[in-house]
N, C-alpha and C positions, 0 to 999 in steps of 0.2 A: 518451453523455455527453461533454461538452466537456472535453478534457484540459488546456485553458489555465486559468491562474488567472482567477477572475472579475474583471470590470472594477473593482468597488469595492475589491478587494484589491490589484490592480495600481496603482490610483490612490493608495491609502494608502501603498504602498511608495514610489511616486514622490515623494509629499510628504515622506516621511522622508529621502529622499536629496537633496533640494534643498540646494544649497550645499556638499555634501560631496565630497571628492576621490574620484573613482572609483579612482584608483591606490592610495590609502590603503586603500579597502575591498577592492580586489583583493589587496593584500599581506596584509591580515588574513584574508581567505578562504583564501588559500594556506597560511598558517600553521595555521589551524584544520584544514584537510584533512590537512596533514602530521602534525599531532598525532594525529588520529583514525587515520590509516593506520598510524602507528608504534606505536599502542597506548600512547602516553605517558600519564603520570599527571597532568601539569599541567592546569590548568583552561583549555581551549581557547577558551571563550566567556566572557570576563571582564567585558565592559561593553556598553553599548548599541550602540556601533559594531561590535563583534564580532558581536553578535546580528543586526544588520542585514546585515552582510556574509554571514553564514551563511544568512540568509533569502533573500537575492538569489540565492545559488548553489543552494541545496537546495530551497527551497519549490516552485519550478515542477516539478521532477522528482518530488518526493515527492507533490505534489498529483496529478500525472498518474497515478502508480502506484496510489495509493489510490483514485482515481476509477475506474480500470480494474477494480480488485478489487471495488468496490461495484457496478459495472455487471454483473459476472459473478454476484455474489451476488443481485442483484435479478432477473436473468434466471432464475436457478435457483429463486428464490422470489418470484414476482410479487406475492404477498400480503404480503410482509414490510413492515411499517409500524411501526417502532420509535418510541417516544416519547422515550426517554432514552438518552443516550450517555455513556460514560466512556472517555476517551482517556488511556492510561497512557504516560508519556514524551512528552508533547504538544509539547515544544519551542515553536516560534512559532505553534502552533495549526493546522498544515497539515491534519491528518486531520479536525479538526472542521470546517474550511471545506469539505473534500471531502464529508464526510457531510451537511452542511447543504445542499449543492447537489444531492446525489444522492437524499436522503431527506426530502422535504418534511414528513413526519409528525413529524420530530424537533422537540422543543420544549425539552427539558432537557439541558444540556451541562455536564459536569464534566471539567476537564482537570487532569492531574497531571504535575509535573516538578520537578526539584530546582534548576534553574538560574534565578536571579532575573532575569538580563538577558533571557532568552528569555521568561519569564513577563511581564515588563513590555512587551516588544515585542508579544507575543500579545494582551494586553489592549488595547493601543493600536490594533492592526489590527482587532480584533473590534468596536471601536466603529463600524466602517463597515457592519456586518451587522445587520439588524433582529432576527434570532433569536440571534445569537452575542453581541450587546451585553450580555446579562445572564448570560452563561456564568460558572460558577464555576471559578476556577483556583487549585488548592492547590499551594503551593510546599513542597518537602521531599522526602525520600527516597521514591521511587515505591512501593517495596514496603511501607514503613510506611504510606503514604497509602492504598494499596489495602486494607490490613487494616481500616481504619476507614471505608472508603467503602461506601455502600449498593449493593445490586444494581441493575443497569440492563438494559434490553433489548439494547443493543449495546455491546460492549466492543471497543476498537481498541488495537493496539500496533504502531506502524510504525517499523521500523528501530531497535528498542529491544533486542531479545533479544541481539543480538551485542555490546552494550555490557556485558553481565553476564558474570561468570566462568561457564564451562561447568557447573561444579558447582552453580551457583545457578539455572540455567535451568528445571529441572523444577519447583522450588518456586515460581518466578515464574509458570510456566504454571498451576500449581494455583491461585494467587491470582487470576489473570485469569479462570479458569473458575468459581471460586467467586462472582465478582461478575457472571457472565453469566447473565441470566435467559432469554435467547433465543439470541443469536448472538455469537460471538467472531471477530474478524478480526485476523490477525497477518501482517505484511508484513516481509520481509527483503530484502537485496540479492540480485540474481539471479546469485549466484556459487555454486560447489559448496559453500562453507562456509555461505552463507545458506540454501541448500536443505537442507543437513544439519540445521541448527537447526529449520527448519520441519518436516521429516519426523520429527524426534525429538519435537517438541511434538505433532504430529498423532497419532503412535502412543501417546504418553503419555496424551492426553486421550480418544482413542477407547477406551482401556482403562477409562476412567471413565464411559463412556456417551455420549460426544460422537458426532455424525454429521457427515460432511463435506457441506457445501452447495456448495462450490467450492474449487479447480478440479476435484477428482477426482469421477468418477461412481460412486464406491463408497467403502466404509469399510475395505476390505482393505488389506494392506500394499502400499506402492508397488511396482509391478512393474519400474520402471526399474533398470538395472544400471549401476554406475559403469564408465566415466567419464561416462555420460549423467546428466543431472539435469534436474529440472522447473523451468523458469523461463520468463518471458514478457517482452515488451518493449512499451513505449509511446512512440511518437514525440511530441515536443512542440516547439513553436517556441521559440526563444530571443529574448526581448525585448532591447532595446538595452542596458539596464543589466545584464541577465543576462549578455550577451556581454562587456561591458566588464569586469565584476568577475571573471568566470570566465576572461578572457583567451582567449575562443573566437573563431574565425573563421567557422565554419559556423553558419548561422542556425537550426539545429535540433539536437536530441540524442535519443538513444534510451535511455530509462531501463529497465534490466533488473531484474526483481524476481521473487522467489518468494513465495508466499502460501498461506494456508489460511483458509477460513471454516468454522467449526464451529458447529453448531446443536444445541439440545436435542432436536429432533425430526428424523427423517430426511426428506430431500427426496423428494417423492412420485414424480416422474418424472425421474430423473437423465439428463443428456445427455452424450454423448461430448465430449472436449475436444481441440482441435487443438494439438498439442505443438510444432510447428515451422512455419515458413512453407511453405505448400503449393507444389508445383511444377505450374504450369499448362502442359500440352502440347497439341499438336493432337489427339492420340489420347485423352488422359485427364488428369484432375487427380489427382496423387499426393499423399497426405497421411498424416502420422503422427498417429494418434488414440489417446488414452487412453479406452478403452471400459469398460463395466461388468465385463468379464471379463479384459481384458489390454490391453497397448499393442500396437497393430496398425498396420501400413502398408497402406493401401488405395489402389486405383486406381479412380476413377469414370470409366467410358468415355464417350467423346463420343457414342456411339450411343444412350446413355440420356440423351436431350436434357434432360429436366427435372432429373434428378439432376446432370448435368454443369453445367447453368446455375447450380444452387444451389452446387455445389462450387467453381465459379469465384469465388464471392463469399466463400468461407471465408478467414479471416485467423488468424494465429497467436494462440492464446488463446481463440478463439471456442468457444462451446458449440453443438454441432450434433447433428442426428439422422442417423445413418448406419448402414448394415449392413456388417458385415465381408465 
């Protein structure tokens, strides 16, 4: 799946930035990031220009991460064909765009978020998409909106869990799972703290009968031991406005993320997961794999030509068939 924003979304963002000062947008984006990082209580996205600055900086990376998660989910479940989506904490609608691109079966979209500026931007951007054009977007407290929302095939919550107090996260996970008729996808930053939130939600919902579709090849407790943690990375190109508003000089970035996709039914043939960039040597390909029984370091020798050729193509985050 393409990790870049789709052309119609890029064009819509470009239209909205016409005539606006990139320096002003960059200043707004920096202030928003500072507020989020500091855990401030002030409203970081207060108007349309704030929302646009936020979208230019964060939409490309969030879209890339969610697209990578959906690719892993659909590889684990090739028959997955959801019709309805509920996106909790939708912001400018990034996850809905990613899901619409990854899952052509989706027809009904409901987005939830408390921020009116992000909602207005999302609705404007979605006018450019034939299936998102009629999406419903409910503004208000996400937890309250979830309680009154119908159940759907696919529920998504990307970069939302960490915005809640730790004491409220389990109850929020319960609400997400209650609305999930088939599969729930939760994405968080690929930091130790983001992974900790994912692993806590994973354990909490497995205890309620959920099954892991991705990235784990099992429903058992995560075998990783701190300071190790499970996360992945998706490289994406930075477009001109993205670079200007972010103040970036390198024309690409690597978005690191942790995630879990939980389904009502178990995956029939779970595959191992590549947990770090493999090392390709002349004698062997060395890789760290999460396998159905444990996390294992393996070496695929060059003398096994077919297996070696396959292992050379492995990438961090891939689902693969391998023997320990």
